[in-house]
N, CA and C of each residue as an Amber inpcrd file, in Angstrom:
protein
   255
  -3.1170000 -39.2760000   5.1470000  -3.4200000 -38.0130000   4.4980000
  -4.4070000 -37.2410000   5.3750000  -4.0050000 -36.0540000   5.8560000
  -4.9180000 -35.2690000   6.6800000  -6.0680000 -34.7240000   5.8560000
  -7.2380000 -34.7240000   6.4590000  -8.4380000 -34.2650000   5.7600000
  -8.7850000 -32.8540000   6.2330000  -7.8700000 -31.9280000   6.0540000
  -8.0890000 -30.5510000   6.4730000  -8.6120000 -29.7400000   5.2990000
  -9.7090000 -29.0490000   5.5490000 -10.2170000 -28.1630000   4.5100000
 -10.4880000 -26.8060000   5.1420000 -10.1890000 -25.7330000   4.4290000
 -10.3870000 -24.4000000   4.9990000 -11.8650000 -24.0840000   5.2050000
 -12.1140000 -23.2400000   6.1900000 -13.4890000 -22.8070000   6.4540000
 -13.9690000 -21.9340000   5.3020000 -15.2610000 -21.9240000   5.0140000
 -15.7860000 -21.0540000   3.9520000 -15.4040000 -19.5980000   4.2070000
 -15.1280000 -18.8810000   3.1420000 -14.6770000 -17.4990000   3.2290000
 -15.6270000 -16.6030000   2.4530000 -16.0660000 -15.5000000   3.0670000
 -16.9650000 -14.5520000   2.4270000 -16.2790000 -13.1880000   2.4490000
 -15.9510000 -12.6670000   1.2760000 -15.2630000 -11.3860000   1.1410000
 -16.1730000 -10.3730000   0.4640000 -15.9560000  -9.0960000   0.7810000
 -16.7010000  -8.0120000   0.1280000 -15.7600000  -6.8890000  -0.2450000
 -16.1250000  -6.1910000  -1.3060000 -15.3990000  -4.9990000  -1.7290000
 -16.4440000  -3.9390000  -2.0570000 -16.4510000  -2.8730000  -1.2500000
 -17.4350000  -1.8100000  -1.4330000 -16.6910000  -0.4960000  -1.6180000
 -16.9660000   0.1880000  -2.7220000 -16.3940000   1.4920000  -3.0190000
 -17.5290000   2.3670000  -3.5380000 -18.0780000   3.1950000  -2.6470000
 -19.2340000   4.0220000  -3.0080000 -18.9040000   5.0210000  -4.1110000
 -17.6780000   5.5260000  -4.1400000 -17.2980000   6.5120000  -5.1470000
 -17.3580000   5.9260000  -6.5620000 -17.1140000   4.6230000  -6.6760000
 -17.1290000   3.9620000  -7.9850000 -18.3850000   3.1230000  -8.1940000
 -19.3620000   3.2390000  -7.2740000 -20.5960000   2.4620000  -7.3390000
 -20.2880000   0.9590000  -7.4240000 -19.3250000   0.5190000  -6.6050000
 -18.8820000  -0.8680000  -6.6180000 -19.3130000  -1.5490000  -5.3180000
 -20.0740000  -2.6280000  -5.4470000 -20.5070000  -3.4320000  -4.2970000
 -20.4220000  -4.8930000  -4.7270000 -19.2870000  -5.5140000  -4.4590000
 -19.0520000  -6.8770000  -4.9280000 -18.8400000  -7.8400000  -3.7710000
 -19.1500000  -9.1100000  -4.0270000 -18.8640000 -10.1640000  -3.0600000
 -18.0860000 -11.2720000  -3.7460000 -17.3760000 -12.0540000  -2.9440000
 -16.6220000 -13.1990000  -3.4420000 -16.6280000 -14.2440000  -2.3380000
 -17.1210000 -15.4370000  -2.6270000 -17.1750000 -16.5070000  -1.6350000
 -16.3740000 -17.7090000  -2.1230000 -15.6400000 -18.3180000  -1.2000000
 -14.8560000 -19.5160000  -1.4800000 -15.2110000 -20.5890000  -0.4650000
 -15.3540000 -21.8220000  -0.9280000 -15.5340000 -22.9410000  -0.0100000
 -14.9970000 -24.2120000  -0.6610000 -14.6090000 -25.1550000   0.1850000
 -14.1250000 -26.4500000  -0.2790000 -15.1020000 -27.4990000   0.2230000
 -15.6210000 -28.3220000  -0.6900000 -16.6140000 -29.3460000  -0.3680000
 -16.1760000 -30.6940000  -0.9380000 -16.4540000 -31.7810000  -0.2330000
 -16.1270000 -33.1090000  -0.7890000 -17.1090000 -33.4870000  -1.8950000
 -16.6250000 -34.2820000  -2.8400000 -17.4970000 -34.8080000  -3.8940000
 -17.8990000 -36.2430000  -3.5410000 -18.7770000 -36.8130000  -4.3110000
 -19.2050000 -38.1920000  -4.0780000 -18.1180000 -39.2120000  -4.4130000
 -17.0930000 -38.7750000  -5.1330000 -16.0540000 -39.6990000  -5.6050000
 -14.7530000 -39.5660000  -4.8220000 -14.8000000 -38.9180000  -3.6380000
 -13.6090000 -38.8160000  -2.7980000 -12.6810000 -37.6800000  -3.1540000
 -13.0880000 -36.8250000  -4.0600000 -12.2720000 -35.6720000  -4.4320000
 -12.7730000 -34.4570000  -3.6560000 -12.1140000 -33.3220000  -3.8560000
 -12.5590000 -32.0710000  -3.2450000 -12.8480000 -31.0520000  -4.3290000
 -13.9190000 -30.3000000  -4.1420000 -14.2770000 -29.2440000  -5.0880000
 -14.0950000 -27.8890000  -4.4280000 -13.4420000 -26.9900000  -5.1360000
 -13.3230000 -25.6000000  -4.7200000 -14.4500000 -24.8470000  -5.4120000
 -15.3560000 -24.2980000  -4.6100000 -16.5260000 -23.6180000  -5.1520000
 -16.3440000 -22.1300000  -4.9810000 -16.4000000 -21.4010000  -6.1070000
 -16.2660000 -19.9460000  -6.0930000 -17.5830000 -19.3380000  -6.5420000
 -18.0090000 -18.3140000  -5.8210000 -19.2260000 -17.5960000  -6.1640000
 -18.9120000 -16.1140000  -6.0460000 -19.2330000 -15.3370000  -7.0980000
 -18.9000000 -13.9170000  -7.0750000 -19.9270000 -13.1190000  -7.8530000
 -19.9750000 -11.8180000  -7.5640000 -20.8890000 -10.9500000  -8.2900000
 -21.1900000  -9.6900000  -7.5060000 -22.1940000  -8.9750000  -7.9510000
 -22.6210000  -7.7550000  -7.2790000 -23.4900000  -8.1270000  -6.0740000
 -23.2830000  -7.4420000  -4.9580000 -24.0680000  -7.7000000  -3.7560000
 -25.5410000  -7.4800000  -4.0870000 -26.3820000  -8.4180000  -3.6920000
 -27.8090000  -8.3510000  -3.9790000 -28.2280000  -9.2260000  -5.1440000
 -27.2400000  -9.8140000  -5.8530000 -27.5520000 -10.7190000  -6.9560000
 -27.0780000 -12.1270000  -6.5980000 -27.4600000 -13.1060000  -7.4100000
 -26.9710000 -14.4690000  -7.2060000 -25.5330000 -14.6230000  -7.6540000
 -25.1010000 -13.7910000  -8.5740000 -23.7270000 -13.8590000  -9.0690000
 -23.4880000 -15.0630000  -9.9510000 -22.2190000 -15.3710000 -10.1230000
 -21.7970000 -16.4990000 -10.9430000 -21.1000000 -17.5150000 -10.0540000
 -21.0760000 -18.7670000 -10.5050000 -20.4390000 -19.8320000  -9.7350000
 -19.5090000 -20.6310000 -10.6390000 -18.3650000 -21.0020000 -10.0720000
 -17.4190000 -21.8630000 -10.7720000 -16.9720000 -22.9520000  -9.8100000
 -16.8810000 -24.1760000 -10.2900000 -16.4570000 -25.3020000  -9.4640000
 -15.2230000 -25.9260000 -10.1000000 -14.1560000 -26.0800000  -9.2920000
 -12.9440000 -26.7730000  -9.7250000 -12.7890000 -27.9950000  -8.8390000
 -12.4690000 -29.1340000  -9.4200000 -12.3220000 -30.3700000  -8.6630000
 -10.8510000 -30.7680000  -8.6080000 -10.4180000 -31.1860000  -7.4030000
  -9.0270000 -31.5690000  -7.1680000  -8.9780000 -32.9630000  -6.5700000
  -7.8730000 -33.6860000  -6.8530000  -7.7000000 -35.0340000  -6.3250000
  -7.3580000 -35.0280000  -4.8430000  -6.5420000 -34.0570000  -4.4120000
  -6.0880000 -34.0490000  -3.0280000  -6.4200000 -32.7640000  -2.2960000
  -6.3710000 -32.8440000  -0.9680000  -6.6770000 -31.6740000  -0.1540000
  -5.5800000 -30.6190000  -0.2590000  -4.3310000 -31.0460000  -0.5180000
  -3.2390000 -30.0810000  -0.6570000  -3.4640000 -29.1710000  -1.8600000
  -3.8540000 -29.7590000  -2.9790000  -4.0960000 -28.9680000  -4.1910000
  -5.2570000 -28.0010000  -3.9920000  -6.3300000 -28.4830000  -3.3820000
  -7.4980000 -27.6360000  -3.1410000  -7.1450000 -26.5160000  -2.1680000
  -6.3930000 -26.8190000  -1.1210000  -5.9760000 -25.8080000  -0.1540000
  -5.0720000 -24.7550000  -0.7660000  -4.1550000 -25.1910000  -1.6410000
  -3.2650000 -24.2390000  -2.3270000  -4.0610000 -23.2900000  -3.2160000
  -5.0180000 -23.8270000  -3.9660000  -5.8370000 -22.9890000  -4.8460000
  -6.6800000 -22.0180000  -4.0220000  -7.2210000 -22.4860000  -2.9120000
  -8.0150000 -21.6450000  -2.0130000  -7.1450000 -20.4790000  -1.5170000
  -5.9530000 -20.7750000  -1.0360000  -5.0500000 -19.7490000  -0.5270000
  -4.6350000 -18.7550000  -1.6000000  -4.3590000 -19.2500000  -2.7850000
  -3.9580000 -18.3800000  -3.9060000  -5.0640000 -17.3970000  -4.2520000
  -6.2920000 -17.8990000  -4.3390000  -7.4300000 -17.0380000  -4.6670000
  -7.7050000 -16.0270000  -3.5540000  -7.6000000 -16.4690000  -2.3050000
  -7.8330000 -15.5580000  -1.1800000  -6.8110000 -14.4160000  -1.1890000
  -5.5480000 -14.7340000  -1.3710000  -4.5060000 -13.6930000  -1.4080000
  -4.7380000 -12.7230000  -2.5570000  -5.1110000 -13.2380000  -3.7220000
  -5.3430000 -12.3690000  -4.8800000  -6.5010000 -11.4070000  -4.6210000
  -7.5740000 -11.9000000  -4.0340000  -8.7360000 -11.0400000  -3.7690000
  -8.4220000 -10.0080000  -2.6880000  -7.6890000 -10.3910000  -1.6600000
  -7.3350000  -9.4300000  -0.6130000  -6.4180000  -8.3350000  -1.1610000
  -5.5240000  -8.6920000  -2.0850000  -4.6660000  -7.6770000  -2.7260000
  -5.4920000  -6.6840000  -3.5220000  -6.6210000  -7.1260000  -4.0580000
  -7.4840000  -6.2480000  -4.8530000  -8.4410000  -5.4230000  -4.0080000
  -8.3900000  -5.5670000  -2.6840000  -9.1890000  -4.7320000  -1.8160000
 -10.3820000  -5.3990000  -1.1760000 -10.5500000  -6.6970000  -1.3520000
 -11.6460000  -7.4160000  -0.7010000 -11.3030000  -7.6240000   0.7660000
 -12.3020000  -7.5260000   1.6380000 -12.1140000  -7.7520000   3.0750000
 -13.1460000  -8.7470000   3.5680000 -12.8000000  -9.4720000   4.6300000
 -13.6920000 -10.4870000   5.1830000 -14.9260000  -9.8220000   5.7860000
 -16.0400000 -10.5070000   5.6650000 -17.3040000 -10.0500000   6.2390000
 -17.3490000 -10.5320000   7.6790000 -17.6770000  -9.6250000   8.6050000
 -17.8160000 -10.0420000  10.0040000 -19.1340000 -10.7630000  10.1820000
 -19.0580000 -11.8980000  10.8360000 -20.2460000 -12.7230000  11.0790000
 -21.0940000 -12.0980000  12.1820000 -22.3970000 -12.0440000  11.9860000
 -23.3320000 -11.5620000  13.0070000 -23.7660000 -12.7530000  13.8550000
 -23.8020000 -12.5520000  15.1490000 -24.1850000 -13.6360000  16.0560000
 -25.5770000 -13.4330000  16.5690000
């Protein structure tokens, strides 16, 4: 079983006309029991936001959920944040 997990993803959606400044972060982390957790964090930029954790038995399930959420957010207008070096 390959142990591939997607890199953490940080998305933003900013619309000044609607006073909208939102962020959405996704990451996959291992648990102490050999499972994988999909960690979602979202909210208004500048706040801590809300967090939700989903636990999956396999990396395929976690990867599928990660991809599904990423596609849904990109369809809604979220774009990746460019990393500063």
